[in-house]
N, C-alpha and C positions, 0 to 999 in steps of 0.2 A: 869532261868538264861541265857539260850541260847538266849531267846528273847531279853533280855537287851543287851547282847553282840552284837546281830544283829542290834539293834537300834543304838548303838555306831558306828558300821561299816557303816551303812547306812548314818548317819549324816556326818561322815568323807568323804565318797564318794560324797555326795551331795555338800560338800564344795569344793571338787576337781572340780566338774562340774562347779560350779559358780566361781571358782578361788578365793575363799575367804579364804586366808591362815591364817588370824588372827582367824577366826571362826574355821577353821580346827584344829588349835592348841588346842582348848578346847576338842577335841575328841581323843587326843593322850594319850598313856599310860604315867603314872607319871614318871616311870623310864627313859623313853626317854627324857622327859622334864627336868629332874633334871640336874643341872650343865650347862645348856645352856643359862641361863639368859633371856634377853628380845629379843634374836635373833631367837627364835624357828620358828616363822612364816616366817622369811626370809630363813631359812634353808629348810622349807617345800616348799616355793615358788621355790627355786633353784632346788629342787628335782622333783617337780611335774609339773611345768609349761611347761616343754619340751614335755610332753605327755598330750594332751588335752582330757579329758574324756568326752564322749558324753552321754553314758548311761551304766547301769550295771545291772546284775542279780546275786543276792546272792544265792548260792546253800546251801543246808542244812549243818549246822555246826556240828562239832564233838568235844567232850572234850577228850583230851589225857588221857590215863589211869592214875589214881591216882591224878587228879587235878580237882577241881571245879572252879578254878579261871582263867581258860584259855579256850577259844573256838577257834578252827581253822575253817576257812571257805574257800571254793573255790568260786571264783567270776568270772563270765564272764564279760569282759569289752569291750566296743566298743570305740575306739579312733577316734578322728576326722581325716578324710583322709584315714582311713584304711577300707578295704572292709570286712574283716573277724574279728570276735571277738578274743580277747586274753584271756587266762585263768590265773588268779592269783591262783597258786597252793595252797598257804597257807597264807591267810590273818589272822594274829594272833591278837586276842583281849584278853586283860588281865585285870582282876579285881585286883586293888591294893589299899591298905589302905594308902600307902606312897611309895616313891621310893624304889625299891627292896623289897617291902613288899606285896607279893600277898595275897589276902584275899577276901573271898566272901562278906565281909562287907565293901568293898571299892567301888571305881568307875571304871567302864569299860572304857578302852581306847585302841586304835589301835596302834600296833607297825608299824610305817610308813615304816620302812625298809622292812618288810614282804610284803607290798603292792607293792613295786617297782619291785619285781621279777615276771615276767610273761612270758608265752610262748604261742604258737599258740593253740587255743581251738580246 
């Protein structure tokens, strides 16, 4: 399960590097997508284009106690123009069968808000 969550996060981050926000939308958790209509990729673009991702390193993931449908990762990220990496403290990846329906029988997707919080590594 952790490996599938890591794949979803990696695909999301690869889209950030290539600035392909329509493709990035495919790797976002269903709850975040719900109710946003066809503007999701535009919201992702507004949020992520200000910080251009150059490369990343995903550190081992952990599953919070009592859930198999969520994995939290720390990620080292290098942004264009920055000398030192930043650390995403908790990139949250959730498996959902539908919006607000966590289930290990669903699809893994990244909570994009969790990826925007970063500090110095």
